[in-house]
GUFIGU-104286 format. One record per residue (C-alpha): x, y, z. Coordinates in steps of 0.5 Angstrom, whole numbers, plus 2048, in hexadecimal, padded with zeros to 3 digits. Layout:
residues N
<node px="X" py="Y" pz="Z"/>
...
//
This chain:
residues 484
<node px="887" py="8AF" pz="903"/>
<node px="886" py="8A9" pz="8FE"/>
<node px="88C" py="8A9" pz="8F9"/>
<node px="88C" py="8A5" pz="8F2"/>
<node px="891" py="8A3" pz="8EE"/>
<node px="88F" py="8A6" pz="8E7"/>
<node px="894" py="8A0" pz="8E3"/>
<node px="88F" py="89C" pz="8E8"/>
<node px="889" py="89F" pz="8E7"/>
<node px="888" py="89F" pz="8DF"/>
<node px="88C" py="898" pz="8DE"/>
<node px="885" py="895" pz="8DD"/>
<node px="87E" py="896" pz="8DB"/>
<node px="87C" py="895" pz="8E2"/>
<node px="881" py="899" pz="8E5"/>
<node px="87F" py="89F" pz="8E1"/>
<node px="877" py="89E" pz="8E3"/>
<node px="879" py="89E" pz="8EA"/>
<node px="87D" py="8A5" pz="8EA"/>
<node px="877" py="8A8" pz="8E5"/>
<node px="873" py="8A6" pz="8EA"/>
<node px="876" py="8A9" pz="8F0"/>
<node px="878" py="8B0" pz="8ED"/>
<node px="874" py="8B5" pz="8E9"/>
<node px="876" py="8B6" pz="8E2"/>
<node px="87A" py="8BC" pz="8E2"/>
<node px="87E" py="8B9" pz="8E7"/>
<node px="880" py="8B3" pz="8E3"/>
<node px="882" py="8B8" pz="8DD"/>
<node px="886" py="8BC" pz="8E0"/>
<node px="889" py="8B5" pz="8E4"/>
<node px="88A" py="8B3" pz="8DC"/>
<node px="88D" py="8B9" pz="8DA"/>
<node px="892" py="8B9" pz="8E0"/>
<node px="893" py="8B2" pz="8DE"/>
<node px="895" py="8B2" pz="8D8"/>
<node px="89A" py="8B8" pz="8D9"/>
<node px="89D" py="8B5" pz="8DE"/>
<node px="8A0" py="8AF" pz="8DA"/>
<node px="8A1" py="8B4" pz="8D4"/>
<node px="8A6" py="8B9" pz="8D7"/>
<node px="8AC" py="8B7" pz="8DB"/>
<node px="8B1" py="8BB" pz="8DD"/>
<node px="8AE" py="8C2" pz="8D9"/>
<node px="8AA" py="8C8" pz="8DB"/>
<node px="8A3" py="8C5" pz="8D9"/>
<node px="8A1" py="8CC" pz="8D6"/>
<node px="8A6" py="8CC" pz="8D1"/>
<node px="8A7" py="8C4" pz="8D0"/>
<node px="8A0" py="8C4" pz="8CE"/>
<node px="8A0" py="8CA" pz="8C9"/>
<node px="89F" py="8C9" pz="8C1"/>
<node px="8A4" py="8CD" pz="8BF"/>
<node px="8AA" py="8CA" pz="8C2"/>
<node px="8B0" py="8CA" pz="8BC"/>
<node px="8B3" py="8C5" pz="8B8"/>
<node px="8BA" py="8C4" pz="8BA"/>
<node px="8C0" py="8C1" pz="8B5"/>
<node px="8C6" py="8C1" pz="8B8"/>
<node px="8CB" py="8BF" pz="8B3"/>
<node px="8D3" py="8BD" pz="8B5"/>
<node px="8D9" py="8BD" pz="8B0"/>
<node px="8DE" py="8B9" pz="8B2"/>
<node px="8E6" py="8BD" pz="8B3"/>
<node px="8E3" py="8C3" pz="8AF"/>
<node px="8E7" py="8C9" pz="8B1"/>
<node px="8E3" py="8D0" pz="8B2"/>
<node px="8E6" py="8D4" pz="8AC"/>
<node px="8E4" py="8CE" pz="8A7"/>
<node px="8DD" py="8D2" pz="8A5"/>
<node px="8DC" py="8D7" pz="89F"/>
<node px="8D8" py="8DB" pz="8A4"/>
<node px="8DE" py="8DC" pz="8A9"/>
<node px="8E3" py="8DE" pz="8A4"/>
<node px="8E6" py="8D8" pz="8A0"/>
<node px="8E6" py="8DB" pz="899"/>
<node px="8E8" py="8D4" pz="896"/>
<node px="8E3" py="8CF" pz="89A"/>
<node px="8DC" py="8CD" pz="897"/>
<node px="8D7" py="8CD" pz="89C"/>
<node px="8D1" py="8D1" pz="899"/>
<node px="8CB" py="8CE" pz="89D"/>
<node px="8CE" py="8CF" pz="8A4"/>
<node px="8D0" py="8D6" pz="8A2"/>
<node px="8C9" py="8D8" pz="8A0"/>
<node px="8C7" py="8D5" pz="8A7"/>
<node px="8CD" py="8DA" pz="8AA"/>
<node px="8C9" py="8E0" pz="8A6"/>
<node px="8C3" py="8DE" pz="8A8"/>
<node px="8C5" py="8DC" pz="8AF"/>
<node px="8CA" py="8DE" pz="8B5"/>
<node px="8D2" py="8DC" pz="8B4"/>
<node px="8D6" py="8DA" pz="8BB"/>
<node px="8DC" py="8DD" pz="8B9"/>
<node px="8E0" py="8DA" pz="8BF"/>
<node px="8DE" py="8D3" pz="8C1"/>
<node px="8E2" py="8CE" pz="8C3"/>
<node px="8E2" py="8C7" pz="8C6"/>
<node px="8E4" py="8C6" pz="8CD"/>
<node px="8E8" py="8BF" pz="8CB"/>
<node px="8EA" py="8BE" pz="8C3"/>
<node px="8E9" py="8B8" pz="8C3"/>
<node px="8E3" py="8B3" pz="8C0"/>
<node px="8E0" py="8B0" pz="8C5"/>
<node px="8E1" py="8B4" pz="8CB"/>
<node px="8DF" py="8BA" pz="8C7"/>
<node px="8D8" py="8B6" pz="8C5"/>
<node px="8D7" py="8B5" pz="8CC"/>
<node px="8D7" py="8BC" pz="8CE"/>
<node px="8D2" py="8BE" pz="8C8"/>
<node px="8CD" py="8B9" pz="8CB"/>
<node px="8CE" py="8BB" pz="8D2"/>
<node px="8D0" py="8C2" pz="8D2"/>
<node px="8D6" py="8C0" pz="8D7"/>
<node px="8DE" py="8C0" pz="8D8"/>
<node px="8E0" py="8BA" pz="8D7"/>
<node px="8E2" py="8BA" pz="8DE"/>
<node px="8DA" py="8B9" pz="8DF"/>
<node px="8D8" py="8B5" pz="8DA"/>
<node px="8DF" py="8B0" pz="8DA"/>
<node px="8E0" py="8AE" pz="8D4"/>
<node px="8E6" py="8AE" pz="8D2"/>
<node px="8E8" py="8A8" pz="8CE"/>
<node px="8E4" py="8A5" pz="8C8"/>
<node px="8E2" py="89F" pz="8CC"/>
<node px="8DE" py="8A2" pz="8D2"/>
<node px="8D7" py="8A3" pz="8D0"/>
<node px="8D2" py="8A8" pz="8D4"/>
<node px="8D0" py="8A6" pz="8DA"/>
<node px="8C7" py="8A6" pz="8DC"/>
<node px="8C8" py="8AC" pz="8DF"/>
<node px="8CC" py="8B0" pz="8DA"/>
<node px="8C7" py="8AE" pz="8D4"/>
<node px="8C1" py="8AF" pz="8D9"/>
<node px="8C3" py="8B6" pz="8DA"/>
<node px="8C6" py="8B7" pz="8D2"/>
<node px="8C1" py="8BB" pz="8CD"/>
<node px="8BF" py="8B5" pz="8C9"/>
<node px="8BB" py="8B1" pz="8CF"/>
<node px="8B9" py="8B8" pz="8D2"/>
<node px="8B6" py="8BA" pz="8CC"/>
<node px="8B3" py="8B3" pz="8CA"/>
<node px="8B0" py="8B3" pz="8D1"/>
<node px="8AC" py="8BA" pz="8CF"/>
<node px="8A9" py="8B7" pz="8C9"/>
<node px="8AF" py="8B9" pz="8C3"/>
<node px="8AF" py="8B3" pz="8BE"/>
<node px="8B7" py="8B2" pz="8BE"/>
<node px="8BC" py="8AF" pz="8B9"/>
<node px="8C3" py="8AD" pz="8B9"/>
<node px="8C7" py="8AC" pz="8B2"/>
<node px="8CE" py="8AC" pz="8B2"/>
<node px="8D4" py="8AB" pz="8B5"/>
<node px="8D3" py="8A9" pz="8BC"/>
<node px="8DA" py="8A9" pz="8BF"/>
<node px="8D9" py="8A8" pz="8C6"/>
<node px="8DB" py="8A0" pz="8C9"/>
<node px="8D6" py="89B" pz="8CC"/>
<node px="8D0" py="899" pz="8C8"/>
<node px="8CD" py="89D" pz="8C2"/>
<node px="8C7" py="8A1" pz="8C7"/>
<node px="8C2" py="89E" pz="8C0"/>
<node px="8BC" py="89F" pz="8C6"/>
<node px="8BD" py="8A5" pz="8C8"/>
<node px="8BB" py="8A8" pz="8C2"/>
<node px="8B4" py="8A8" pz="8BE"/>
<node px="8B8" py="8A8" pz="8B7"/>
<node px="8BF" py="8A4" pz="8B7"/>
<node px="8C5" py="8A3" pz="8B1"/>
<node px="8CB" py="8A4" pz="8B5"/>
<node px="8D1" py="8A0" pz="8B5"/>
<node px="8D7" py="89F" pz="8B9"/>
<node px="8DE" py="8A0" pz="8B9"/>
<node px="8E1" py="8A4" pz="8B2"/>
<node px="8DD" py="8A1" pz="8AE"/>
<node px="8DF" py="8A1" pz="8A6"/>
<node px="8DD" py="8A6" pz="8A1"/>
<node px="8DD" py="8A1" pz="89B"/>
<node px="8DA" py="89A" pz="89D"/>
<node px="8DB" py="894" pz="89A"/>
<node px="8D4" py="894" pz="897"/>
<node px="8D5" py="899" pz="892"/>
<node px="8D0" py="89D" pz="896"/>
<node px="8D2" py="8A4" pz="895"/>
<node px="8D6" py="8A9" pz="89A"/>
<node px="8D4" py="8AA" pz="8A0"/>
<node px="8D2" py="8B0" pz="8A1"/>
<node px="8CD" py="8B0" pz="89C"/>
<node px="8CB" py="8A9" pz="89E"/>
<node px="8CA" py="8AD" pz="8A5"/>
<node px="8C6" py="8B2" pz="8A1"/>
<node px="8C2" py="8AD" pz="89F"/>
<node px="8C0" py="8AB" pz="8A6"/>
<node px="8BD" py="8B2" pz="8A8"/>
<node px="8BA" py="8B3" pz="8A2"/>
<node px="8B7" py="8AC" pz="8A4"/>
<node px="8B6" py="8AF" pz="8AB"/>
<node px="8B2" py="8B5" pz="8A9"/>
<node px="8AE" py="8B2" pz="8A5"/>
<node px="8AB" py="8AF" pz="8AB"/>
<node px="8AA" py="8B5" pz="8AF"/>
<node px="8A3" py="8B9" pz="8B0"/>
<node px="8A1" py="8C1" pz="8B2"/>
<node px="89E" py="8BD" pz="8B8"/>
<node px="8A4" py="8BA" pz="8BC"/>
<node px="8AB" py="8BF" pz="8BC"/>
<node px="8B1" py="8BA" pz="8BB"/>
<node px="8B9" py="8BB" pz="8BC"/>
<node px="8BD" py="8B8" pz="8B7"/>
<node px="8C5" py="8B7" pz="8B8"/>
<node px="8C9" py="8B5" pz="8B3"/>
<node px="8D0" py="8B4" pz="8B4"/>
<node px="8D5" py="8B4" pz="8AD"/>
<node px="8DC" py="8B0" pz="8AD"/>
<node px="8DD" py="8B6" pz="8A8"/>
<node px="8E3" py="8B9" pz="8A8"/>
<node px="8E6" py="8B4" pz="8AC"/>
<node px="8EB" py="8AF" pz="8A9"/>
<node px="8EB" py="8A8" pz="8A8"/>
<node px="8EF" py="8A6" pz="8AD"/>
<node px="8F6" py="8A1" pz="8AB"/>
<node px="8F4" py="8A2" pz="8A3"/>
<node px="8F9" py="8A4" pz="89E"/>
<node px="8F4" py="8AA" pz="89C"/>
<node px="8F2" py="8AD" pz="8A2"/>
<node px="8ED" py="8B2" pz="8A0"/>
<node px="8E8" py="8AE" pz="89B"/>
<node px="8E2" py="8B3" pz="898"/>
<node px="8DD" py="8B0" pz="893"/>
<node px="8DF" py="8B0" pz="88C"/>
<node px="8DA" py="8B5" pz="88A"/>
<node px="8DE" py="8BA" pz="88E"/>
<node px="8E5" py="8B9" pz="88A"/>
<node px="8E5" py="8BE" pz="885"/>
<node px="8E4" py="8C4" pz="88B"/>
<node px="8EB" py="8C8" pz="88D"/>
<node px="8EE" py="8C4" pz="888"/>
<node px="8F0" py="8CB" pz="885"/>
<node px="8F1" py="8CE" pz="88D"/>
<node px="8F7" py="8CF" pz="88F"/>
<node px="8F6" py="8CE" pz="897"/>
<node px="8FB" py="8D4" pz="89B"/>
<node px="900" py="8D0" pz="8A0"/>
<node px="8FE" py="8D3" pz="8A7"/>
<node px="901" py="8D7" pz="8AA"/>
<node px="905" py="8D3" pz="8B0"/>
<node px="906" py="8CD" pz="8AB"/>
<node px="90D" py="8CF" pz="8AB"/>
<node px="914" py="8CC" pz="8AD"/>
<node px="915" py="8D1" pz="8B2"/>
<node px="90E" py="8D0" pz="8B5"/>
<node px="90F" py="8C9" pz="8B6"/>
<node px="916" py="8C9" pz="8B9"/>
<node px="913" py="8CE" pz="8BF"/>
<node px="90F" py="8C9" pz="8C1"/>
<node px="910" py="8C4" pz="8C8"/>
<node px="914" py="8BE" pz="8C6"/>
<node px="90E" py="8BA" pz="8C9"/>
<node px="90A" py="8BE" pz="8C3"/>
<node px="90F" py="8BC" pz="8BE"/>
<node px="90F" py="8B5" pz="8BE"/>
<node px="907" py="8B4" pz="8BF"/>
<node px="902" py="8B1" pz="8BB"/>
<node px="900" py="8B8" pz="8B8"/>
<node px="907" py="8B8" pz="8B5"/>
<node px="907" py="8AF" pz="8B3"/>
<node px="900" py="8B3" pz="8B0"/>
<node px="903" py="8B8" pz="8AD"/>
<node px="907" py="8B3" pz="8A9"/>
<node px="901" py="8B0" pz="8A6"/>
<node px="8FE" py="8B7" pz="8A4"/>
<node px="902" py="8BC" pz="8A3"/>
<node px="90A" py="8BA" pz="8A2"/>
<node px="90A" py="8BD" pz="89C"/>
<node px="906" py="8C2" pz="897"/>
<node px="903" py="8BE" pz="893"/>
<node px="901" py="8BA" pz="899"/>
<node px="8FE" py="8C0" pz="89C"/>
<node px="8FA" py="8C2" pz="896"/>
<node px="8F7" py="8BC" pz="895"/>
<node px="8F5" py="8BA" pz="89D"/>
<node px="8F3" py="8C2" pz="89E"/>
<node px="8EE" py="8C1" pz="897"/>
<node px="8EC" py="8BB" pz="899"/>
<node px="8EA" py="8BD" pz="8A0"/>
<node px="8E6" py="8C3" pz="89D"/>
<node px="8E3" py="8BE" pz="898"/>
<node px="8E1" py="8BA" pz="89E"/>
<node px="8DC" py="8C1" pz="8A1"/>
<node px="8D9" py="8C3" pz="89A"/>
<node px="8D6" py="8BC" pz="89A"/>
<node px="8D3" py="8BC" pz="8A1"/>
<node px="8D2" py="8C4" pz="89F"/>
<node px="8CD" py="8C1" pz="899"/>
<node px="8CA" py="8BC" pz="89E"/>
<node px="8C9" py="8C3" pz="8A2"/>
<node px="8C5" py="8C6" pz="89C"/>
<node px="8C1" py="8BF" pz="89B"/>
<node px="8BE" py="8BF" pz="8A2"/>
<node px="8BB" py="8C7" pz="8A2"/>
<node px="8B8" py="8C6" pz="89B"/>
<node px="8B5" py="8BF" pz="89D"/>
<node px="8B3" py="8C3" pz="8A3"/>
<node px="8B0" py="8C9" pz="89F"/>
<node px="8AC" py="8C4" pz="89B"/>
<node px="8A9" py="8C0" pz="8A1"/>
<node px="8A7" py="8C7" pz="8A4"/>
<node px="8AB" py="8C6" pz="8AA"/>
<node px="8B1" py="8CB" pz="8A8"/>
<node px="8AE" py="8D1" pz="8AB"/>
<node px="8AE" py="8CD" pz="8B3"/>
<node px="8B5" py="8CB" pz="8B2"/>
<node px="8BB" py="8CC" pz="8B5"/>
<node px="8C1" py="8CA" pz="8B3"/>
<node px="8C8" py="8CA" pz="8B7"/>
<node px="8CE" py="8C9" pz="8B3"/>
<node px="8D5" py="8C7" pz="8B6"/>
<node px="8DB" py="8C2" pz="8B7"/>
<node px="8DD" py="8BE" pz="8BC"/>
<node px="8E4" py="8C0" pz="8BC"/>
<node px="8E9" py="8C5" pz="8B7"/>
<node px="8EF" py="8C2" pz="8B4"/>
<node px="8F6" py="8C4" pz="8B2"/>
<node px="8F8" py="8C5" pz="8AB"/>
<node px="8FF" py="8C5" pz="8AB"/>
<node px="900" py="8CA" pz="8B1"/>
<node px="906" py="8CA" pz="8B5"/>
<node px="908" py="8C4" pz="8B2"/>
<node px="901" py="8BF" pz="8B4"/>
<node px="8FB" py="8BC" pz="8B1"/>
<node px="8F6" py="8B9" pz="8B5"/>
<node px="8F3" py="8BD" pz="8BB"/>
<node px="8F4" py="8BC" pz="8C3"/>
<node px="8F9" py="8C2" pz="8C5"/>
<node px="8F6" py="8C9" pz="8C7"/>
<node px="8F8" py="8CD" pz="8C1"/>
<node px="8F2" py="8D1" pz="8BE"/>
<node px="8F2" py="8CC" pz="8B8"/>
<node px="8F0" py="8C7" pz="8BB"/>
<node px="8EC" py="8C9" pz="8C0"/>
<node px="8E7" py="8CF" pz="8BD"/>
<node px="8E1" py="8CC" pz="8B9"/>
<node px="8DC" py="8D0" pz="8B4"/>
<node px="8D5" py="8D0" pz="8B7"/>
<node px="8CF" py="8D2" pz="8B3"/>
<node px="8C8" py="8D3" pz="8B7"/>
<node px="8C2" py="8D5" pz="8B1"/>
<node px="8BB" py="8D6" pz="8B4"/>
<node px="8B6" py="8D8" pz="8AF"/>
<node px="8B2" py="8DB" pz="8B5"/>
<node px="8B7" py="8E1" pz="8B5"/>
<node px="8B5" py="8E8" pz="8B5"/>
<node px="8B8" py="8EA" pz="8AE"/>
<node px="8BC" py="8EF" pz="8B3"/>
<node px="8C0" py="8E9" pz="8B6"/>
<node px="8C2" py="8E6" pz="8B0"/>
<node px="8C9" py="8E5" pz="8AD"/>
<node px="8CC" py="8E7" pz="8B3"/>
<node px="8D3" py="8E6" pz="8B6"/>
<node px="8D4" py="8E4" pz="8BD"/>
<node px="8DB" py="8E4" pz="8BF"/>
<node px="8DB" py="8E2" pz="8C6"/>
<node px="8DE" py="8DB" pz="8C9"/>
<node px="8D8" py="8D5" pz="8C9"/>
<node px="8DA" py="8CE" pz="8C9"/>
<node px="8D8" py="8C7" pz="8C7"/>
<node px="8D5" py="8C7" pz="8CD"/>
<node px="8D0" py="8CC" pz="8CC"/>
<node px="8CC" py="8C8" pz="8C7"/>
<node px="8C8" py="8C4" pz="8CC"/>
<node px="8C5" py="8C9" pz="8D0"/>
<node px="8C4" py="8CE" pz="8C9"/>
<node px="8C0" py="8C8" pz="8C7"/>
<node px="8BC" py="8C7" pz="8CD"/>
<node px="8BB" py="8CE" pz="8CD"/>
<node px="8B8" py="8CE" pz="8C6"/>
<node px="8B3" py="8C9" pz="8C9"/>
<node px="8B1" py="8CD" pz="8CE"/>
<node px="8B4" py="8C8" pz="8D4"/>
<node px="8B9" py="8CA" pz="8D9"/>
<node px="8BF" py="8C7" pz="8D9"/>
<node px="8C1" py="8C2" pz="8DF"/>
<node px="8C6" py="8C5" pz="8E3"/>
<node px="8CB" py="8C0" pz="8E1"/>
<node px="8CC" py="8C3" pz="8DB"/>
<node px="8D3" py="8C8" pz="8DA"/>
<node px="8D1" py="8CC" pz="8D5"/>
<node px="8CD" py="8D2" pz="8D4"/>
<node px="8C7" py="8D3" pz="8CE"/>
<node px="8CA" py="8D7" pz="8C8"/>
<node px="8C2" py="8DA" pz="8C7"/>
<node px="8C3" py="8E0" pz="8CB"/>
<node px="8C9" py="8E2" pz="8C7"/>
<node px="8C5" py="8E0" pz="8C0"/>
<node px="8BE" py="8E4" pz="8C2"/>
<node px="8C4" py="8E9" pz="8C5"/>
<node px="8C0" py="8E8" pz="8CC"/>
<node px="8C5" py="8EA" pz="8D3"/>
<node px="8CA" py="8E4" pz="8D2"/>
<node px="8D0" py="8E1" pz="8D7"/>
<node px="8D8" py="8E4" pz="8D3"/>
<node px="8DD" py="8DF" pz="8D5"/>
<node px="8E3" py="8E1" pz="8D7"/>
<node px="8E7" py="8DB" pz="8D6"/>
<node px="8E6" py="8D3" pz="8D6"/>
<node px="8E9" py="8CC" pz="8D8"/>
<node px="8EC" py="8C8" pz="8D3"/>
<node px="8ED" py="8C1" pz="8D5"/>
<node px="8F1" py="8BB" pz="8D1"/>
<node px="8F2" py="8B5" pz="8D4"/>
<node px="8F1" py="8AF" pz="8CF"/>
<node px="8F7" py="8AB" pz="8D0"/>
<node px="8FB" py="8AA" pz="8CA"/>
<node px="903" py="8A8" pz="8CA"/>
<node px="905" py="8AE" pz="8C5"/>
<node px="8FE" py="8B3" pz="8C8"/>
<node px="900" py="8B7" pz="8CE"/>
<node px="8FB" py="8B8" pz="8D2"/>
<node px="8F8" py="8C0" pz="8D3"/>
<node px="8F5" py="8C4" pz="8D7"/>
<node px="8F4" py="8CB" pz="8D7"/>
<node px="8F1" py="8D2" pz="8D7"/>
<node px="8EF" py="8D6" pz="8D0"/>
<node px="8EC" py="8DD" pz="8D2"/>
<node px="8EB" py="8E3" pz="8CD"/>
<node px="8F2" py="8E4" pz="8CC"/>
<node px="8F6" py="8DF" pz="8D1"/>
<node px="8F7" py="8D8" pz="8CF"/>
<node px="8FA" py="8D3" pz="8D4"/>
<node px="8FC" py="8CD" pz="8D3"/>
<node px="8FE" py="8C7" pz="8D8"/>
<node px="902" py="8C0" pz="8D6"/>
<node px="8FF" py="8BD" pz="8DC"/>
<node px="903" py="8B7" pz="8DB"/>
<node px="90A" py="8B9" pz="8DD"/>
<node px="90D" py="8BB" pz="8E3"/>
<node px="90E" py="8C1" pz="8E3"/>
<node px="908" py="8C2" pz="8DE"/>
<node px="909" py="8C5" pz="8D8"/>
<node px="907" py="8CB" pz="8D7"/>
<node px="905" py="8D1" pz="8D1"/>
<node px="902" py="8D7" pz="8D1"/>
<node px="901" py="8DB" pz="8CB"/>
<node px="8FE" py="8E2" pz="8CA"/>
<node px="8F9" py="8E1" pz="8C4"/>
<node px="8F7" py="8E9" pz="8C4"/>
<node px="8FF" py="8EA" pz="8C2"/>
<node px="900" py="8E3" pz="8C0"/>
<node px="8FA" py="8E0" pz="8BC"/>
<node px="8FE" py="8DA" pz="8B8"/>
<node px="900" py="8D8" pz="8BF"/>
<node px="908" py="8D8" pz="8BD"/>
<node px="90B" py="8DC" pz="8C4"/>
<node px="90A" py="8D8" pz="8CA"/>
<node px="90B" py="8DD" pz="8D0"/>
<node px="90C" py="8D7" pz="8D5"/>
<node px="913" py="8D9" pz="8D6"/>
<node px="913" py="8E0" pz="8D4"/>
<node px="915" py="8E4" pz="8DB"/>
<node px="911" py="8E9" pz="8D9"/>
<node px="90A" py="8E4" pz="8D9"/>
<node px="90B" py="8E1" pz="8E0"/>
<node px="906" py="8E5" pz="8E3"/>
<node px="902" py="8E4" pz="8DF"/>
<node px="904" py="8DC" pz="8DE"/>
<node px="902" py="8DC" pz="8E6"/>
<node px="8FC" py="8DF" pz="8E5"/>
<node px="8F9" py="8DA" pz="8DE"/>
<node px="8FC" py="8D4" pz="8E4"/>
<node px="8F7" py="8D6" pz="8E9"/>
<node px="8F1" py="8D7" pz="8E4"/>
<node px="8F4" py="8D1" pz="8E2"/>
<node px="8F3" py="8CE" pz="8E9"/>
<node px="8EC" py="8D1" pz="8EB"/>
<node px="8E9" py="8CE" pz="8E5"/>
<node px="8EB" py="8C6" pz="8E7"/>
<node px="8E9" py="8C8" pz="8EE"/>
<node px="8E2" py="8CB" pz="8EC"/>
<node px="8E1" py="8C5" pz="8E6"/>
<node px="8E3" py="8C0" pz="8EC"/>
<node px="8DF" py="8C3" pz="8F1"/>
<node px="8D8" py="8C2" pz="8ED"/>
<node px="8DA" py="8BB" pz="8E9"/>
<node px="8D9" py="8B4" pz="8EA"/>
//
């Protein structure tokens, strides 16, 4: 039997004539259809990937925004009307977490759906390798026919991956809220870029738009750490922000010495050391988040005016949480709830009314975002992904409930102790791995939600401590066995 290379056969008029002369017209038509499908579908089920009804996808990621800074989750001071509306019309995950509370590692986990042990990004210099990027959700979506866009803070090391997106408006490093050319606040300039991209979108091709805001991250090494747009200066002026329950001298004194002298305490001195600093810092932090909310409103309005709103899914989350003075600390990094819990709003206009406006209290993770976006696009997540899709929770289908999950923070810094741990529904185990023997913490979240009573050295908790040690060991062995 004679074989034909379709690319060669169709590379010239003579080749096309020879091919037509040898085969009936019906065979030619079949080959053309197969050839087009093979060239345009990659790593996807052809039936679903070719469907004209695949949704547009928007992933909005803020920086250092903790879980309780939305009106929709009960914060009565902060103003986030546009995100609150998406929450009322969508699904809010009330127990969402990051598996590593630091920008670069968490963003790599969002892209790849992997724990840090698997993607290998634990600092700000290391880029995703080629294999990891091929299996990350942006490449998978693009190769299956999506038009992809990235706007904002890239956050990982290496050259900016401009060529891996169809539309690029990203930057390396932290960026600056106010550029030297006076062109306006960064958050709203990112909103302008989003509208620019949406103006080029059509109903005929699905798109995936990622926006990674700098807000509400501080401006590092600046005497004014939180820098909102001046248009929000009058917001929250008359509000009095209540001090967190665990922001007490007693809570700070109960910390081990290496946390009392950590980078978290150094930054607390710059932001929350007295009442005036605390009020100013938190109000400016809230103003930054309100600025993001306004951009979300602009995006939704553009979707509506473009006729794209009924086919666009929006997922909103953050890269990690943030201390606002709890335990006498600032920043993130450590495994306290304030540092690891995230906002997560999922809005899908195609959902039936009975599935909207719900709260889901299952523990979900940042590594679940990538497989979620792929499932929405009709694609099968690669086996490299550690996370699981949120779509079954949204659609009230059978979903696997997590009993616990693994935390790891291996960034090297002289004042940030490296840690690992296991967070379950009731118990949390923390292990600071640089010490010999490791320093351990154990918290009963059911009876001690503010993590004020470390039970690791309590005689009555030793059986539970040993059980959590064993669970940590099992997690390490499982991830190491399936990793690089």
